N, C-alpha and C positions, 0 to 999 in steps of 0.2 A: 822818546817823543818829548819835545819841549812844550811849554804852555801855548805858544802861538800856534804850533801844529795841531795841538789838541782842539783848541777853540776853532781853528780854521776848518777842521773836519766837521765840527758840529754846525758851523755856519752853512756848509753845503747841505747837511742833513736838514737844517731848518727850512731851506728853500724848497727842497724836495717834498717835505711833509706839510708845507704851507702853514708853519707855526709862526705867529707874529713875533716881532723883535722883542717886545716887552715880556711876553710869556717866556721866550727863550732865555732872556737875561735872568728872570726870576728863577728858572730851573737851575741854570748854571750857578748863580749865587748861592742858592740853597744847598746844592751838592758840595760846592767848595767850602762853604761855611762848615758843613758837617765834617769834612776832611780835616779842616783846621782845628775844630773842637776835639776831634779824636786824638790829634797829635799834641795839642797844648792844654787840653782839659776843658770842661764845660764852662768854667768861670773865666776863661781867657777872653781877651778883647782882640777881635780880629776884624779886618775889613776886606771885602772882595769887590773889585771893580772890574766889570766885564764890558767889553765892546765887541759884540758879536758881528757887527758889520765889518770892522777892520781886523777882527781876529786877534785882539789884544786882551790879555788878562793880567791883572795886578793883584797880588796878595800881600796884605800887611798884617803884622803882629805887634801889638802894643804891650810893653812891659813897664812896670814901675821902677824908677831908679832908687836904689837903696845903697847904704854904706857898704864899703868893701868888707867882705867877710860876714855880712848880715843876711845873706840870701836864705830864705826859707822855702821858696817856691821857684825853682830855676825856670820853669816854663812861663812864669808871669812876672818875674823880677830880674833885674840886671844890676850889677855893681856899677857904681858911678865912674870908676876908672875905665871900665870897658865902654860905657856909654859915651864918655868924653872923647874917646878915640874917633867917634863918628860926629858928635855934636859938642863943640868946645864949651858952649855956655849953658849946658843943661844942668839942672839943679836936682837935689834930692826931692823925691816925691813926685817929680814930673813924669810924664809918659814918654817912653822912648819907642819910636816907631821904626821897625825894620822891615825891609822887603823880603818876602819869602819866595824862593824859586821853586817851581813845581818839581824840578829835578831832585830837590832835597828830600822828597818823600819816598823816592825809590820806585823801581819799575813795578813792583807788585801793587803798590798803592795807586799808581797811575792807571794800571789796568783795571783795578777795582773801581776807580773813579769813573773810567770810561763806561764800564758795564752798568754802573749805577745811573749814569746819565742816560744811556740807551734805554734802560728800563723805565725811567721816569718819562722820557719822551714818547715811548711806545704806549704807556698808560694814558698819557695825555691825548695821543692820537686816537686811541680806542674810545676814550670818553667823548672826543670831538665827533667821531663818526656816529656814535650812538645818539648824541644830542641832535645832530643834524638830521638823521633819518627818522627818529621817533616822531618828529613833527611833520614828516612827509608821508606818513602812512595814508594810503588812498590816492597818492599822486602817481601819475604816469612817469616812467623813467626809461631812458634808453641806455644801452650799454653794448659792449662787444664780448662775444663768446670767447673765453680764454681757455677753458678746459671742460671736457665732457666726460662725465662718469655715468655709471649705470643708473644710479638713483637720483642724480641731480646734475645741474650744469653750473659751472662757475663763470660769472660774468663780471667784467670790470666796467665801472662807470667812467665818466670823462676825467675824473680825478684819480683814477686807479684804485678806488675802493672796491672791495669784493662784495658781490651780490650772489645770492643762491636762488636758483630756480629748480625746486624739487620736481621729480617726475610727476607727482599727482597734481602739480600746479601747471603742467604743460598741456596744451591741446593735443589730443591723441595723434593728430596728423602732423604735429610739429616735427621738423627735422632741421638740425643745425650742425654746422661744422665750425671749427676754430676760425675766428676772424669775422664771423657773421654778426650783423647788427641785430639786436633784439629789443622789442618794446614790451613792457609789462607794467603792472601796478605794484607799488610797495604794499605788501599784504601785512607784514608784521616785522617788528624789530625785537630780537631776543638777546639776552646776555647769557652766554654759555660758559664753557670751561674757562677758568681763570679770567672771568669778566671780559671775554671776547665778544664783541657785538656781531650778531649774525643778522643780516638784512635779507629777509625772505620775500621774493617777488612772485607774482602770480599772473598767469594768462587765462585762467579758468574762472576767476572770481567775477561775479556780476558787477562788482565795482569797476573792473577793467572795462567792461562793455559800456558802463555809464560814462566813464571818463573819455572813451572814444567818441561817444555821442557829443560830449561837451566840446571836444576838440574839433569835430567835423561840422557841428550844427550850432551856429552862433546864437540862435534863439534859445537853445538849451543852456549854453554857457551864460547868457545874459539873464536867465531865469524867466524868460517869457514863456517857455515851455517847461513843464515839470515832468520828470520821470517818476511815476508813481511806484512802479515795481518792475523788476527784471528777474526772469528765471531763465536758466540755461542748461542745456546738455552740451558741454563744450565741444566744438567742432562739428556738431550735428545741427542743432536748432536752438533758437532763443526766442522768447516772447517779451516784448517791451510795451508796457502800458504807459501812455503819455497823456498829458492834459494841458490845456491852455486856458487861462482865465480871460484872455482877450479873444472875443468872438471873431475878430478879423484875421486871426491866425489859425490855419489848419495845422494842428500839431503833427498829424501823420504825414501830410504832404511836405511840411518843412523838414521833417527828419529824413524822409526818403530823398528829397531833392529833385530837381529837374532831371527827368529820365533816369532817376535812381543814382544821380551823381554822388550824393552824400553817403547814402547807405552802401554803395559799392566799395568805397574806400574802407569802411568798417568791415564789410564782409571779407575783403581780401586780407586784411590784417588778422582776421579770425579763421583763416584757412577755409574760406567758402562756407562758413557757418550760416545756415538760413536764418534770417532775422525777420520775425513778424512784428511790425509796429502796429499797436492797437490803441484806438481811442478809449481812454478810461471813462467809465460811467458808474454812478452809484446805483443804477438800475441793474440788479444782479442778473436777471434773466438776459438782458441785452449784453451784459459783460461776458457771461458764459458763452453766449452765442458768438460774440466777436472772438473770444479766446479760442474757440474750436474752428475758426476759419482755417482753410477754405471750405470746410464742410457747411452745408446749408441745413440748419436745424428746423425741425417741424414744430415740436413742442418741448417744453422743459417743465419738470415737476421738481420743486425745491423743498427739501426738508431742512429748515434752518437749525432745528435742534440737533440733528445728527450731522450737520454740515455735509450733506450729500445731495446730489441732484441727478435725477433720471432724465436723460437726453434721448428724445425720440427722433429718428431720422429715416429717410427713405433708404431702402437697401443699398442703392448705389452710392450713398453718402457715408455709409458706415466706415469703410476702409479709409476714406479721407479724414474722418473725424479721429480715427485711431492714429493714422499717420505711420510712416515708415519706422519700424522698430518700436512703435507705441509712443514715440516722442511727442506727437501732437497732443494726444489726450492727457499724457502725464504732465506736460508743461502747462496745459490749460488748467488742470487741477491745482497745480502749485500757484499759478497766477491768481486764480479766483479764490483759493483757499477752500474749495469744495471737492469732495470725492465725486468723480463723475462716472456714472454708469450709462453705457450706451445700449439703446434698444432699437430694433427695427420698428418703423412706424406701423401700427396696426397689430403688432404682436401682443398677445394677451400676457399680462405681467406674470401670471402664475405659471406660464409655460416655461419660462427661462429657469435655469438651474445653475447655481454657483458651481464653479469648477471643483472646489474643495469637496463637493458631494461625491465626486468620482474618484476619491483617493483610494478606494479599494480596488479599482480597475485600472487606474492610470497612476504611474509612479510620480512621486512628489516632485522630482527634478523636472519632469516634463511639464507638470502643471505650473511650476515656477517659470519655466521658459516661456510658456504661453502668457502668463501674467506680465512678464517683462515687456511684451509688445502691446499691453493694454487689454488683453482678453481675460476678463474675470469670470465670464459666464459661458455656458455651453453655446448659446446662440451667437455670442460675439465671435466665437471661433468659427462656427459654421457660416457666418456672414462673409468670411474671408476665403478666397479661392485657395486651393491647394498650392498652386504656384507661388502665391504671395506668402503663404505660411512657410514654405521652404526657404524663400529669400530672407524673410524677416527673423527666422529662428535658426538655431543650430541643430534642428531636428532632421533626421533622415526622412526621405519620402515615405518609406514603409511605416515608420513610426507615426507620421501624420495620418496616413490612411487608416491605421489601427485606431487612433484617437478619434478621428471623424466618425468611424463606424460605431464606436462606443457611444458618442454623443448623439448621433442620429437615432440610435435605438431607443434613446430616452423619450423621443417625441413620436415614435411610431405607435 
């Protein structure tokens, strides 16, 4: 491989990796200078001229002209008789410049040079990717599914950069095949083995939902509507508290859009995740009531010190307050920052019993299963029909019958 072929190959590489001409020249000059210094010594005077666009490379080595037979450093000195064969009027003490051909270094040196160039360009590329994406954390990005593994999906952006979507950052109902387009938010950028940048994207982050609102709702993007807080159970349900400082703007109506046009686009992107858009208020009782929508609340007793609230509802509203899988009450608690306990309206407080009190009669894993759907007390379980309990939990019908009988006996 001669010099022109070597530089020509790196000109192509430069275009593919989108490295600017000045940076490419600096890399090439640095590497060739290093090669010349290794051959002629650190004190040698060498010049490298690179034209990456035309694929030309010129290497020059300067030596001092000395008297014949007086050479002490052959790498940096040349006898005057030898120098005058090239330049007739050269004098003692002047610099003699000779052109160096890359072929003079030998095949092994050229291969080492190419490897060194590749390493430097790869390092520069990795640094560029890291710098680009560390400033894009929180931004929405689209890419194409390139490879699917058990624990993560490899995605390529429009420039061919690799993005990683881990399993835990995917919506449970997500299903992709190679070539599919995918939209997510940049969650974090990490430097892993050998300083390799890893761009992790997410579809489960609340930030992803916020960015979708900014994309679909101009008032949110322009700051006329503020998203105060978002809580999610990815793929199932989300609650979004919004506020507007302009009384002329209905924040909920603007986010939902005419006939749900705006919210439907977001719901489709999130695999039909139910999204409750709620008017934020500093009135805690009203905020809790809105957060538990669509259930209608009768009364609320708030314990600010314990960050707990007792919510009283009519019997037919209890299951709506808890919601399918307990998502509604769990998300309402996260949104408001209060632990919410649901009670039937008119029930005497002392009558209800915490489920943990039945640990001697009911196995712990069964109690945990009931708590997972928002049932923390005996009455909250008894307020739900057996059919709903079967649907919402992984418990067998016989197990539920046994649990219900144990709980009922407590109130007889």
